[in-house]
C-alpha positions in Angstrom: 13.4 5.1 8.2 11.0 5.6 5.4 7.5 7.0 4.7 6.0 4.9 1.8 3.0 7.2 1.5 4.0 10.8 2.3 0.8 12.1 0.7 -1.3 10.4 3.4 -4.6 8.6 2.8 -5.2 8.9 -0.9 -6.5 7.6 -4.2 -4.2 7.4 -7.2 -6.8 8.7 -9.7 -7.0 5.6 -11.8 -9.5 2.7 -12.0 -7.5 0.0 -10.4 -4.2 -0.3 -8.5 -2.2 -3.3 -7.6 0.4 -3.4 -4.8 2.8 -6.2 -5.2 5.2 -6.9 -2.3 8.6 -8.0 -3.7 10.7 -8.1 -0.5 10.8 -7.0 3.1 14.1 -7.1 5.1 14.8 -6.0 8.7 11.8 -3.6 9.0 8.8 -3.1 11.1 5.7 -1.1 9.9 4.8 -0.9 6.3 1.2 -2.0 7.0 -1.2 -1.3 4.1 -4.6 0.1 5.0 -7.7 0.6 2.9 -10.4 3.1 3.8 -14.0 3.7 2.5 -13.4 7.4 3.2 -10.6 9.6 4.4 -12.1 10.3 7.8 -13.0 6.7 8.5 -11.2 3.8 10.2 -9.5 1.3 7.9 -11.7 -1.5 6.5 -8.5 -3.5 5.7 -5.1 -3.6 7.4 -2.3 -6.0 6.5 1.5 -6.2 6.1 2.0 -7.5 2.6 4.5 -10.3 2.7 6.8 -11.0 -0.3 4.9 -12.5 -3.1 1.5 -11.1 -2.1 -0.5 -8.8 -4.4 -3.4 -6.6 -3.3 -5.8 -5.4 -6.0 -7.9 -2.4 -5.3 -10.7 -0.5 -7.1 -9.3 3.0 -6.8 -12.8 4.5 -7.1 -14.1 2.6 -4.0 -11.2 2.8 -1.6 -8.5 5.2 -0.4 -5.2 3.6 0.7 -2.2 4.3 2.9 1.0 2.5 4.0 2.4 3.2 7.5 6.0 4.3 7.9 8.8 1.8 8.2 11.9 1.6 10.4 14.6 -1.0 11.0 13.9 -3.8 13.5 17.6 -3.8 14.5 20.3 -1.2 14.1 21.0 -1.9 10.4 19.7 -1.0 7.0 16.2 -2.2 6.2 14.1 -2.2 3.0 10.6 -2.7 1.7 10.4 -3.3 -2.1 7.0 -3.0 -3.8 5.6 -2.4 -7.3 2.5 -0.2 -7.4 0.7 -0.9 -10.7 -2.1 1.3 -12.0 -4.6 0.4 -14.7 -7.6 1.9 -16.4 -10.7 -0.2 -16.5 -10.5 -3.1 -19.0 -14.3 -3.3 -19.0 -16.2 -1.6 -21.8 -18.9 0.9 -20.7 
C-alpha cells in the first residue's frame, strides 16, 4: 500500500516537472492526473508505464497520483523519478 502524493493535488513550485516511470510491479492504481485548478476535474489521467515521461508546466497545471496497492497478495512497487527544473528560456 502506498500514497505517492500525500499532499494531495498540488504544484511543486518550479517552472517545469518531469515524471519518469522507471518500473511498475504487481500494483494497481498510481494513475497520474493533471488539473487546471484544484477544484476542477482532471484534464489528463494516465497510468505511466515504464519508460514513459510526462513533462508538465508547473505554472499551468496541478498534479496528483492516486494511491497504489498490490494486485495480488505480495509486495508491489512503483518506481518513478520526479525531476524539477527552472525555465531554460530567457525572459
